[in-house]
N, C-alpha and C positions, 0 to 999 in steps of 0.2 A: 587789069585783072589781078585779083588777090591770089597769092601763091597757094593758100591752104584754106580748106574749110573743115570744120569739125561737125560731123554728122552724128546725131544722137537718135537712134531708133528708139521708139517708145510706144507703149500700149497701156492705156488706162493707168498711167502713173503720173498724173498731173502734180501731185505733191512732190515727187522726185524732181520733176522738171522745174518747179518753182524754186526748190532748194538749189538746184544746179545754176539757174540763171542768177539767183540772188548772190551766189558766191563768186561766179566767174564772168558774168555778162559784162561788167564794166571793164575788167582786165582784158577780156577778149577784144572789146572795142578799141581800147588803147593800143593793143598789139596788132590790130588789123586782121583779126581772125573772125570769120563768119561762123555763127552757130546755127545749124540747120536742124530743126525738130522734124524728124521723119516719122510721122504719126499714123498709127492704125487704131486709135482709141474709138470706143463706141459712144463717146460723148464729146461735148465741145469744150471741156475744161482746159485741156492743153492749148488749144487754139486761142482761147480767151486770155490765157497767161501770156502767150506770145504777142498777141495784139496789144496787151497792156504795156509790155516792155517797148514795143515799137512806138506806141503813143508817147512814151516817156523819152523818146529820142534815140533809142538803141536800134539803129538801122541795120546793125550786124546780126540781129535776130531774125531768122526766117522760118516760117511755118509752111510745111508741105504735107500732103496726105499720100499714103499708099493704100490702095484698095484692092490688092491682089488676093489670091486664094489664101485660106487659113488652114491649109493642110500641114502635114508634118515638116514640109520644107518651107514653111512660111517665112522663117527668119532668113533663109538663104535667098528666097525670091526677093525679099525686102532689101537685102544687101546688094544683090545684083542690080535691082531697079535703081537704087541710089547711085551705084557706080556708073550705070549707063547715063543717068540724067546729069549728075554733077561732074562726071569725068570730062565732059566737054567744056565746063566752066572754070575748073580749077586744075592746075598742074598736079596738085597732091590732095589726096583725101585721107582723112583721119576719122575713124569711127570711135565713138565713146558710148559705153553702156550708160543708161540713165541711173544705174546703181553705183557708178563710180564717178567721182568728180575730179577731172584733171586739173592739176595746179599749173595753169598756164604761165603765170609770171615766173615760176621756178624753172620751167623747162623750155619755154618757147624761144628765148633769146639764143640759147645754145643750138636748139633745133634749127632755127632760121639760118644760122651760119652754114649748117650742113646741107640744108635743102638746096642751097645755091651751087653745090658741087655735083648735083645730078644723080644721086643714088636712086635706084629703083625702089628700094625699101629702106626705111630707117626704123630700127627697133629700139624701143626705150627700155631701160634696164630693169632687171629683176634680180634680186639677190641670189636666186637659185639658178640663174642662167650663166652665160659664159663668164670668164674672168672679169673682175671689176675694172675694166679698162676699155678704152675705145678700140673696137675690133671691126675689121672689114672682112666680109665673106664673099668669096667668089666660087666656093665649092658647095653645091647644093646639098650633098650628103652631109657635110659638116654642119651646115645650117639646120638641116632636119634633125640631126643627132643632138645638137645643143639646144635648139629652140622649138622643136616640133610641137611639144605640148603647150608651150607658153604662147605661141603665135595664135592659138585658138581663141585667145582673148582679143576682142575687137579693139580694146584700148591700147594694146601692146605696140601697134605698128602703124607708121605713116606710109601709105602706098602711093607710088607715082600713078597718075591716071593712065599713062602710056602702058604701064605694066598691066593694069587692070583691064584695059581694053583687049590686050593680047590674051589675058586669062579668060575673058568671056568667050573668045573664039576657041581657045584650046579646050576648055572644059565647060561647055554650056550645060544648063541644068537638065536638059533632056538627054545628055550623053549617058550611055550605058555604064561608063566608068564612074559617074557621079553617085556618091552614096550619102553625102551630107557634108556639113562644115565647109561650105564653099570657100570661105576664107578660114584657113590659109591653104586648103588642099589644092585649089585651082592654081595658086602660085607655085606650089611644089611641082605640079605638072608642067607649068610654063617654063620654069628655070631648069628643068631636068636635062634639056638638050639645047639650051641657049645660054650664052654668056650673060652674066649679071653681076652687079656689085651692090652689096647691101652693107649698111653700116649699123653696128650695134653701139648704142650710146648708154653707158651706165648712168642711171638717174634714179637712185633709190627714192622711194616714197613720192613719185611724181603724181600719184593720185590718192585720193582718200575715199573711203566708203561713204556713200550718200546715207546720212542718218535716217532718211525717210524710206529707204528701200525695203522691199520685201524680198523673199527668197527668189532665186532664179526661176524662170518660167518652167524649165524642164524639171525642176525639183517640185514646185507646187502642183504640177500636173501629174506627178507620180511616175515620171519617165527617166529617173536617174539611171537605172540599169539598162534601159534601151539606149539612152544617149551615150553613156560612157562605158557601155559594154558592147552591145551589138553595133551601133553606128560607128563608134570610135574604132572598133576592130575592122569593120568593113571598109572604112575610109582609108585606113593605113594599109590594109591588105591590097587595096586596089591601086596604090601608087606604083609608079614605074619601077623597074627592076634595079635602077641605080640606088634605090634606098633599101634594098632587101636586107643587107647585113645589119641595119640599125633598127628595123621595124619592131622586133621583139622588145628591145629596150625602150623604144619610144612609147610603145603601147602601155608600159607600166609607169612611164615617167609622169603622166598626169596625176595618178594617185600618189606616186612617191612624193610629189611636191605639194599637192592640194590636200592629201589625206582624206579624200572623199569617201573611201571605203574602209576607214578605220572603224573599230568596233563602236567607238563613241559616235561617229557620224552615222553609222548604220542605225543606231538608236534614234538619233536626231531626225533621220529621214522617215522613220516609221509613221509619224502622224499624217504625212501627205500621201501615204499609200505607196511609197517607193519600194517597200519591202513586204512581200507576201510570199507564202509558200509557192503559189502558182508562178509568180514572177521569178523567184529564185530558180525554180525548175526550168522555166522557159529560157532564161538567160545563163543557165549553168555553163554552157560551152564557152562563154566569154569570160567568166569571172576569174579563172586562173590566169588568163592572158593579160588582165588589166590591173591586178592587185596581188600583193603577197599576203593579204589577210586570208587566213584559211577559210574555205567555203563553209566549214562548220559554223562559223559565226553568222553567216548569212542565214543559214537554216535556224540557228538558235534564236536570233532576233526576230525572224519572221514568225516563229511558232510561239515563243514564250514571252516576248515583250508586248505588253498591252498598248495598243495604238493610242487610246484615249489618255491613259496615264502618262505615256511618253510625251504627248502633246502638252499636257498640263505641266509636267516637269520642265519642259523646254521653255514654256511661256514664263514660268517663274524665274528660271535662270536668266532669260533675256531682260526681264524687268529689273532684276538685281544688277545685272551688268550695266543697264542703262542708267540706273541710279548712281552707280559708282562713277560712270563716265561724266555725267552732268553735275555730279556733286549735290544733287537734290536730296 
């Protein structure tokens, strides 16, 4: 049995998958890592790419479909289904967004050494997270305070299958306590009253942005305020009382590090319909809780920034940035 698999949830992003496999498939095979494409695409392009790689001898590439509901909890259902299916086959599961490409040769040798020590979670470094040194966590509140925002990234953490099986029992999707973001919220529930040992490994730049990626699904669907306003607040509010003293700070930590609601980003989000007067009014109770950007700017951008012009300006900016990056 292989110790680890890398699960890549994907939906109609065959170009991203092609880029991912082109860059990391051979390295993954050499390192003994299985790549599982967990697909909900409406066409057969991603499956065809996987079949092509397998025909070329990459038996570590696996294609599988998930055909569950496509409601607002679709990504959570997809993640839970993957945990249930692959948790019986691999001791550790690692998820990766198809928009980020993990540099396996850079990180896996060090990671493999730590996997053998039996940690229930191994988090990979981020410059804004804990001190730049190897750190062990046994205090759930400290982990929440330092890494609560960062663990929302699928790429950030390697989970033991044993822990995930417990998490599925502790916080099933039909639980009244579940609000969204099953990973990592189910884990915070699970470790709240049970001993655990997590390792934080500093590993700067262990992933790169997939050059073929588009924006996040929640952004292109116009749901930024719902996802990182309403859902984010409700998931944090619902956590057990052991986290209460840190909840207010963690709520603002996502925007503090990602700058999702900076004035510049508010303008950038306008083209996808993330900002309208109606949405600002609807999610107004959450805005002050998740960002220090004055609500004035939410109203200003929603009223006075033209959606079409903002989209044109962003497209031009991205073309210029791409030209500078490629040197074309």
